C-alpha positions in Angstrom: -0.1 0.3 0.0 2.7 2.6 0.9 4.2 2.2 -2.7 1.3 3.5 -4.3 1.8 6.9 -2.4 4.4 7.5 -4.8 1.5 8.4 -7.3 -0.2 11.0 -5.5 3.3 12.5 -4.4 4.4 12.7 -8.1 1.0 14.2 -9.0 1.2 17.0 -6.1 4.8 17.7 -7.5 3.7 17.9 -11.0 0.1 19.9 -9.8 2.8 22.4 -8.7 4.8 22.5 -11.6 7.9 21.4 -10.1 8.7 18.1 -12.2 9.1 20.2 -16.0 10.5 17.4 -18.3 11.6 15.0 -16.0 8.8 13.9 -14.8 8.7 10.5 -17.5 12.1 9.8 -16.0 11.0 10.1 -12.1 8.0 7.7 -13.2 10.3 5.1 -14.7 12.8 5.6 -11.4 9.9 5.1 -9.3 8.5 2.1 -10.9 12.2 0.4 -11.0 12.4 1.0 -7.4 8.7 -0.2 -6.7 9.3 -3.1 -8.9 12.4 -4.2 -6.5 10.5 -3.5 -3.4 7.7 -5.7 -4.3 10.0 -8.5 -5.7 12.2 -8.5 -2.6 9.4 -7.7 0.0 6.2 -9.4 -1.6 5.6 -13.0 -0.2 5.1 -14.4 -3.7 2.3 -13.0 -6.5 4.6 -10.4 -7.6 2.6 -9.4 -10.6 -0.7 -9.2 -8.3 1.5 -6.6 -5.5 2.7 -4.8 -8.8 -0.6 -4.6 -10.1 -2.9 -3.0 -7.4 0.2 -0.7 -6.2 0.2 0.7 -9.6 -3.6 0.5 -10.2 -4.1 2.9 -6.9 -1.0 5.0 -7.7 -2.0 5.8 -11.2 -5.2 6.4 -10.5 -4.9 8.0 -7.5 -2.3 10.4 -9.4 -4.8 11.3 -12.1 -7.4 12.0 -9.7 -5.8 14.4 -7.8 -4.8 16.1 -10.7 -8.3 16.7 -11.7 -9.1 17.6 -8.3 -6.5 20.4 -8.7 -7.0 21.2 -12.2 -6.9 24.9 -12.6 -3.9 25.0 -10.6 -2.3 22.3 -12.5 -3.1 23.9 -15.7 -1.7 27.2 -14.0 1.9 25.5 -13.4 1.7 23.5 -16.5 0.9 25.6 -19.7 2.4 22.9 -22.1 -0.5 20.4 -20.7 -3.0 23.2 -22.0 -2.0 22.8 -25.6 -2.2 18.8 -25.2 -5.2 18.9 -23.8 -6.8 20.9 -26.4 -5.8 18.2 -28.8 -6.6 15.0 -26.9 -9.9 15.7 -26.0 -12.8 15.6 -28.2 -15.7 18.0 -27.6 -15.2 16.9 -23.5 -14.5 19.4 -21.1 -10.8 19.3 -20.2 -11.2 18.1 -16.4 -13.8 15.6 -17.6 -11.4 14.2 -19.8 -8.6 13.6 -17.4 -11.1 12.1 -15.0 -12.3 9.5 -17.5 -8.5 8.9 -17.9 -8.4 8.1 -14.7 -9.2 4.4 -14.6 -7.4 4.0 -18.0 -4.5 5.0 -16.5 -4.6 3.2 -13.5 -4.8 -0.2 -15.3 -1.9 1.1 -17.7 0.3 1.8 -14.7 -0.7 -1.3 -13.0 -0.2 -3.8 -15.8 3.4 -2.0 -16.1 4.3 -2.1 -12.3 3.1 -5.7 -12.6 5.0 -6.8 -15.3 8.4 -5.1 -13.9 7.5 -6.7 -10.3 7.2 -10.1 -12.0 10.4 -9.6 -13.9 12.4 -8.3 -10.9 10.8 -11.1 -8.8 12.1 -13.8 -11.6 15.9 -12.0 -11.3 16.4 -10.5 -8.1 17.0 -12.3 -4.8 14.4 -12.4 -2.2 15.0 -10.7 1.2 14.7 -13.3 3.9 12.8 -12.3 7.0 
């Protein structure tokens, strides 16, 4: 559960405009760190643990950005143009909200697969 808190933490940093072009790299670093932690600490079922942590963190991040949407856009002007191109006649905040479960599932699948791979290749920590 604690690993899923990285999602809202990253969302808050993004909302405040602190990440800029580093956001993708930080998400990758967090995913690798979380997959390593899951593979070493989870009692098996690495994919399931990664799936749940990634889904909760990813959906939580997008929900937080949706709740603080005006601040997010004010601090990330490049996203205004991106949203204008992506959304098809839908209010931008609602568009981001609709994306929440999709991003949650995608994040969960990626973290689940990374956790599964890490579980195969990294030694498990013994209690």
